[in-house]
N, C-alpha and C positions, 0 to 999 in steps of 0.2 A: 975361574971355571964355574959355570952354573950347573945346578943339579937338574936333571931331566927326569921327572917323576915317572915317565913311561918305562924307564929302565930300572926303577927301584923295585925290589921284591915286595909283593903284597903281604901284609901281616894277617894271618888268619885269627879268628877269635880265640882259638886254643893257644895261640902264642902271645896274646896280649896279657899285660899285667893287671889291667883293670877292664872289667866287662860291664856292659849294660845289663839290666835285668833280663831283657829279651835274649841277649847272647848267652847269659848264664843259664836261662831256662832251656835253651837249645842244647847246650853242652851237657846239662844234667838229664835231659830227656823228660823234663817236666813242662807243664803248661805255664804260660806267663802269669796267670792269676795265682796259681799255687806258689810260684817263685816269689811274687810280690808279697803274698801272705807270710812266707818264711822270712823275707827281709823285714817286713814291718813288725813281726813278732820278735825279731832279734836272733832268730835261729840261724840265719845267714847274715853275717856282718856286712855292712855297706857304709859308704861315705858319700857325702855331698861334695861335688865339685861344681861350683856355680849353681846352676839350676838342675844339674843332672845328678841322679843317684847311680853310683857305680859300685860294683862289687869287686874287691881285690881277688885275684885268682887264688891266692892263698886261703881266702875265706871259704871258697868252694872246696878246696882240698880238706880243710878242717871239718866242714860240714859232712863230707863223705866219710872221713875217719870216724866221726862221732856216730854216724849211722852204722858203720861196720862194727864198732865197739858195742853198740847197743844190741845189735843182732847177735853177735857172738856171745854176749852175756846172757841173752834170752835162751840161746841154744844150750848153754851150760846148766840152766835152771831145771 
């Protein structure tokens, strides 16, 4: 039996385990340039797969957690 891609559910960027920088920027509500700067500085972790730079979804979650922790510690000061 062959698979017919017309009937396979589409995976949204939010469901992917690895995202492009552009997809990550869209999910975070940031610009592409800002997201690239965060990746290049190491603030958001990324990996190379072939010629592509991809961001694990878990790296976005960690980035958001760090932002929230920094904000909550600033509020306590």
